[in-house]
C-alpha positions in Angstrom: 39.1 157.8 238.3 42.1 156.3 236.6 41.2 153.9 233.8 43.3 150.8 233.2 44.2 150.3 229.5 43.3 146.8 228.4 45.8 144.8 226.2 44.9 144.7 222.5 43.2 141.5 221.1 46.5 140.7 219.2 48.5 140.8 222.4 45.9 138.6 224.2 45.8 136.1 221.3 49.6 135.9 221.3 49.7 135.4 225.0 47.0 132.7 224.8 48.9 130.9 222.0 52.1 131.1 224.0 50.4 129.6 227.1 48.8 126.9 225.0 52.2 126.0 223.4 53.9 126.0 226.8 51.2 123.7 228.2 51.5 121.3 225.3 55.3 121.3 225.6 55.0 120.6 229.3 52.7 117.7 228.6 55.0 116.2 226.0 58.0 116.5 228.3 56.4 114.8 231.3 58.6 112.1 232.6 61.8 113.3 230.8 64.8 114.5 232.8 66.0 118.1 233.2 68.7 117.8 230.5 66.1 116.8 227.9 63.8 119.6 229.1 66.6 122.2 228.5 67.5 120.8 225.1 63.9 120.7 223.8 62.9 124.1 225.2 66.0 125.8 223.8 65.4 124.2 220.4 61.8 125.3 220.3 62.8 128.8 221.3 65.4 128.9 218.5 62.8 127.8 216.0 60.3 130.4 217.1 62.9 133.2 217.1 64.0 132.3 213.6 60.4 132.0 212.4 59.6 135.5 213.7 62.8 136.8 212.1 62.0 135.2 208.7 58.4 136.5 208.9 59.7 140.1 209.4 62.4 139.8 206.7 60.6 137.8 204.0 57.0 138.1 204.9 54.7 135.6 206.6 54.0 133.6 203.4 57.6 133.1 202.4 58.6 132.3 206.0 55.9 129.6 206.2 57.1 128.3 202.8 60.6 127.8 204.2 59.1 126.0 207.3 57.1 123.7 205.0 60.2 122.8 203.1 62.7 122.5 206.0 60.6 120.4 208.4 59.6 117.6 206.0 63.0 117.5 204.2 64.9 117.6 207.5 62.7 114.9 209.0 62.9 112.6 205.9 66.7 112.9 205.7 67.1 112.1 209.4 64.5 109.2 209.3 66.3 107.6 206.3 69.6 108.0 208.1 68.4 106.5 211.3 66.5 103.7 209.6 68.7 102.9 206.5 72.0 104.8 206.9 71.3 107.2 204.0 72.9 110.6 203.8 74.7 110.7 207.2 75.7 107.1 207.7 74.2 104.6 210.1 73.2 105.9 213.6 70.5 105.5 216.2 69.0 108.3 218.3 68.9 108.0 222.0 66.1 109.4 224.3 68.3 112.5 225.1 66.6 114.8 222.6 63.1 114.0 223.8 59.9 112.9 222.0 60.4 111.3 218.6 58.4 111.2 215.4 59.3 107.8 213.9 63.0 107.4 214.7 63.7 111.1 214.8 63.4 113.5 217.8 60.8 116.2 217.1 63.3 119.0 217.7 65.6 117.9 214.9 63.5 119.2 212.0 62.9 122.4 213.9 66.7 122.9 214.1 67.0 122.2 210.3 64.7 125.2 209.8 66.6 127.5 212.2 70.0 126.6 210.6 68.7 126.8 207.1 67.3 130.3 207.8 70.6 131.3 209.4 72.6 130.0 206.4 70.3 131.8 204.0 70.7 135.2 205.7 74.4 134.9 206.3 75.1 133.9 202.7 73.2 136.9 201.4 74.9 139.3 203.8 78.3 137.9 202.8 77.8 138.2 199.0 75.2 140.9 198.5 75.2 142.8 201.8 71.4 142.3 202.1 69.6 139.8 204.4 67.3 138.6 201.5 68.0 138.9 197.8 64.5 138.0 196.6 63.8 136.3 193.2 67.0 135.4 191.4 68.3 133.3 188.5 68.6 129.6 188.9 72.4 129.8 188.6 72.6 132.4 191.4 70.2 130.3 193.5 72.4 127.3 193.2 75.6 129.2 194.1 73.9 130.9 197.1 72.4 127.7 198.3 75.8 126.0 198.2 77.3 128.9 200.3 74.5 128.6 202.8 75.1 124.8 203.0 78.8 125.5 203.8 77.8 127.8 206.6 75.4 125.3 208.1 77.9 122.4 207.8 80.6 124.5 209.5 78.5 124.4 212.6 78.3 120.6 212.5 82.1 120.2 212.4 82.1 121.1 216.1 78.7 120.1 217.4 78.6 116.6 216.0 81.5 115.2 218.1 80.0 116.9 221.2 76.5 115.4 220.6 78.0 111.9 220.1 80.7 111.8 222.8 79.5 114.2 225.5 75.8 114.4 225.2 75.3 110.9 223.7 72.3 112.2 221.7 72.8 109.5 219.1 75.1 106.5 218.6 77.1 106.1 215.4 76.9 102.5 214.1 79.7 103.0 211.6 82.9 105.0 212.2 85.8 105.3 209.8 88.1 107.5 212.0 88.0 110.4 209.5 86.8 112.9 212.0 87.5 112.2 215.6 86.4 108.6 215.1 83.2 109.5 213.1 82.3 108.9 209.5 83.0 111.7 207.0 79.7 110.8 205.3 77.8 112.8 207.9 79.2 116.1 206.6 78.3 115.2 203.0 74.8 114.6 204.3 74.7 117.9 206.1 75.8 119.7 202.9 73.2 117.9 200.8 70.3 118.4 203.1 71.0 122.1 203.8 71.7 122.7 200.1 68.4 121.1 199.2 66.3 123.0 201.7 67.7 126.4 200.7 67.7 125.8 197.0 64.1 124.5 196.9 63.1 127.6 198.9 65.0 130.0 196.6 63.4 128.4 193.5 59.9 128.6 195.0 60.5 132.3 195.9 61.7 132.9 192.4 58.4 131.6 190.9 56.2 133.2 193.5 54.5 136.6 192.9 56.3 139.3 194.9 54.5 140.4 198.1 54.6 143.7 199.9 56.9 143.3 202.9 57.7 146.1 205.3 61.4 147.0 205.5 63.3 144.5 207.7 64.6 145.9 211.1 68.1 145.5 212.4 67.0 143.3 215.3 65.2 140.9 213.0 68.4 140.3 210.9 70.4 140.0 214.1 68.5 136.9 215.2 70.2 134.4 212.8 73.6 136.0 213.3 73.1 136.0 217.1 72.1 132.4 217.0 75.1 131.4 214.9 77.4 133.4 217.2 75.9 131.8 220.3 76.4 128.3 218.9 80.0 129.2 218.0 80.6 130.5 221.5 79.2 127.2 222.9 81.4 125.1 220.7 84.5 127.1 221.4 84.1 126.8 225.2 82.4 123.4 225.6 83.4 121.5 222.6 84.4 117.8 223.0 87.0 116.7 222.0 88.9 119.9 223.0 90.4 120.2 219.5 87.0 121.1 218.1 87.0 124.3 220.1 89.7 125.9 218.0 88.2 124.4 214.8 84.8 126.0 215.6 86.3 129.4 216.3 87.7 129.7 212.8 85.3 127.7 210.6 82.3 129.5 212.2 84.0 132.8 213.1 85.1 133.5 209.6 81.6 133.5 207.9 80.1 135.2 211.0 82.6 138.0 210.7 82.0 138.4 207.0 78.2 138.4 207.5 78.6 141.0 210.2 80.5 143.2 207.8 77.7 142.7 205.2 75.2 143.6 207.9 77.0 146.9 208.6 77.0 147.7 204.8 73.3 146.9 204.6 72.4 149.0 207.6 74.5 151.9 206.3 72.8 151.7 202.9 69.4 151.6 204.6 70.1 154.7 206.6 71.3 156.6 203.4 68.2 155.5 201.6 66.0 156.7 204.4 
């Protein structure tokens, strides 16, 4: 008689958690249109993919620390922006991005985590040819956080006009015409928020006791690079106004190419060490 091998308890628990999350998401999205469903689901998947990547590269504890920094900082900055015009200028979110916490769609803080993790990894690959550089000096942490913020804000150069003019995810109350009719203050806000998230995380990692983390796998490091590349591809093909398509290709393509070169160097060094 052939015996059927039962799934392990870990697999079953993950499956149950996934089903529970899917059921909760379906409940929250009841009554929303198909476009909102697609935006929310894709954002949640990006968050989960980056969380899994960070857990493999940094360890579970450090990955959760980044989550606990990015989510409240991202939400607070957006709430203050939507309510008082801080950081990004005055704007109001529309229902396009789904359920909101206060004045901010729930998916927005999730995206702040995914983008911060992407900027963190790409900055390390560009400068040090490693996905994570561990505990470093305060000066080095400031420099690397600034580079990560530049990488994150490069993404916003193309996506912000698309979200306003095409998707109508939010309405800008004030426009100075500095960037396709939008205020330049928004990019200052992006730099500030991304810099704060990454810097606080790096300083916490610096003060934390080192933990034993298995060597990162290539596929785990490819997640943030693949996400950034996919976002760049979207902006270069769907960007509105059309001028943003060329802008996105160069401002996002340059750091992505440099990070890919760093990834190759890291993988080569890993193979030599093995």
